[in-house]
C-alpha positions as CSV (number, residue, x, y, z in Angstrom):
1,M,117.0,112.2,66.9
2,N,117.0,114.8,70.3
3,L,117.5,113.9,73.5
4,T,116.0,115.9,76.6
5,I,116.2,116.3,80.2
6,K,113.6,118.6,82.0
7,P,111.7,118.3,85.4
8,F,108.1,118.2,85.5
9,N,106.6,122.0,86.0
10,E,109.6,122.8,82.4
11,L,107.6,119.7,80.4
12,N,104.7,121.8,77.9
13,L,101.9,120.3,77.3
14,K,102.7,118.4,74.4
15,E,105.7,116.9,76.0
16,L,103.7,115.8,78.5
17,Y,101.2,114.4,76.9
18,N,103.4,112.6,74.1
19,A,105.1,110.9,77.2
20,L,101.9,110.1,79.0
21,Q,100.5,108.8,75.6
22,L,103.8,106.7,74.9
23,R,104.1,105.3,78.5
24,A,100.1,104.1,78.3
25,E,100.8,102.7,74.5
26,I,103.5,100.3,76.3
27,F,102.8,99.9,79.9
28,V,99.0,99.6,79.4
29,V,98.1,98.2,76.3
30,E,101.3,96.5,74.6
31,Q,101.7,94.6,77.7
32,N,98.5,93.9,78.5
33,C,98.5,95.4,82.3
34,V,96.0,97.3,84.1
35,Y,97.4,99.4,86.5
36,N,98.0,103.2,87.5
37,D,100.7,104.7,85.7
38,I,100.6,108.2,86.5
39,D,101.3,107.6,90.4
40,G,102.4,110.9,91.6
41,N,106.0,111.1,91.1
42,D,105.8,112.5,88.0
43,E,105.7,116.1,89.7
44,L,109.1,114.9,91.8
45,A,110.9,113.3,88.4
46,Y,112.9,115.0,86.4
47,H,112.1,113.3,82.5
48,L,114.5,112.3,79.7
49,L,112.5,112.3,76.0
50,A,113.9,111.1,73.3
51,T,111.9,113.1,70.1
52,D,112.0,112.7,66.6
53,N,110.5,115.1,64.3
54,G,108.5,116.6,67.3
55,H,107.1,113.5,68.8
56,V,108.1,111.2,72.2
57,V,109.5,107.9,70.6
58,G,111.5,107.4,73.9
59,Y,111.1,108.3,77.7
60,V,112.6,107.5,81.0
61,R,112.0,109.6,84.8
62,M,114.1,109.7,87.1
63,L,113.2,110.0,91.3
64,P,115.1,111.6,94.0
65,G,115.9,109.1,97.0
66,G,113.1,108.7,99.1
67,T,110.7,108.5,96.8
68,R,109.8,105.4,95.0
69,F,113.3,103.4,96.5
70,K,115.3,105.0,99.6
71,H,118.6,106.1,97.0
72,T,117.9,107.4,93.4
73,S,116.0,105.1,90.9
74,I,115.0,105.6,87.7
75,G,111.9,103.8,86.0
76,R,109.2,103.8,83.1
77,L,111.5,102.8,80.7
78,V,109.7,103.0,77.2
79,V,110.7,102.9,73.4
80,H,108.4,103.0,70.8
81,K,107.9,100.0,69.0
82,D,109.1,102.1,65.3
83,Y,112.7,102.7,67.4
84,R,113.4,99.3,68.7
85,F,116.5,97.6,69.1
86,K,118.2,100.6,67.8
87,G,120.2,101.6,70.5
88,L,117.8,104.1,71.8
89,A,116.7,102.1,75.7
90,R,120.7,101.6,75.8
91,Q,121.4,105.4,75.5
92,L,118.5,106.4,77.6
93,M,119.1,104.4,80.8
94,E,123.1,105.3,80.3
95,E,122.4,109.0,79.8
96,A,119.9,108.9,83.1
97,A,122.3,107.7,84.9
98,Q,125.1,109.9,83.9
99,W,122.9,113.0,84.9
100,I,122.0,111.3,88.0
101,F,125.4,110.7,89.1
102,E,126.7,114.0,88.2
103,N,123.6,116.2,89.1
104,W,122.5,114.6,92.5
105,K,125.7,113.0,93.2
106,S,124.5,110.1,93.7
107,E,126.8,107.1,94.4
108,L,124.2,104.4,93.6
109,I,121.0,103.9,91.4
110,Q,118.3,101.5,92.2
111,I,114.9,99.8,89.4
112,S,112.4,97.5,89.6
113,A,113.4,95.6,86.4
114,Q,111.2,93.2,84.7
115,K,112.3,89.9,84.8
116,Y,112.4,89.5,80.7
117,L,114.8,92.5,80.6
118,K,117.5,91.0,83.4
119,A,120.3,90.3,81.0
120,F,119.9,94.4,79.0
121,Y,120.3,96.2,82.5
122,Q,123.0,93.4,83.6
123,S,124.7,95.0,80.5
124,L,124.5,98.5,82.0
125,G,126.7,96.9,84.7
126,Y,123.2,96.5,87.2
127,N,123.1,94.3,89.8
128,I,120.2,92.2,90.8
129,I,119.7,92.8,94.8
130,S,116.6,90.6,95.6
131,D,114.3,87.9,94.6
132,E,112.0,87.8,91.9
133,Y,108.6,89.8,92.7
134,L,105.7,90.3,91.2
135,E,104.8,94.1,90.0
136,D,101.6,94.5,89.1
137,G,101.2,91.1,87.9
138,I,104.2,91.1,85.7
139,P,107.9,89.2,87.0
140,H,110.1,92.0,88.2
141,L,113.9,92.4,90.2
142,K,114.9,94.7,92.1
143,M,118.8,95.9,91.1
144,E,121.0,99.0,91.4
145,L,124.0,100.6,89.7
146,K,126.6,102.0,91.8
147,Y,128.7,104.7,90.8
148,S,132.5,102.9,91.2
149,T,131.2,100.6,88.9
150,H,129.8,103.0,86.0
151,D,131.9,104.3,83.5
């Protein structure tokens, strides 16, 4: 397993295609949710890719403050179905948070978390900061991680 962080303009075509394909497989097909995944923010993001034998098997994007949220954010977390329940999602979220805290010197990370993953994000130190809301027809919670509480 190889983890790589790159800005949009350093992704090669295969990495970009594989990441977008994985996002579509999970968010659109598996979750049966028709929405515009390619939302214009990918070009502003840093992309964390987990690859195995040249294939993207996990992914998350990191956005600077003032794009999706007021503060820095992490989103589009996906793990290929064959790689789930092996700690990869946790590894991706921890790596992304560490990178944001070290490179962007951010004090706060915000996420829009699918409600069914609330306990997972809480186990990473995220706190709920909103009531439940619908995003693309799926219940979500806005959550945040403060640097001071991150180990």
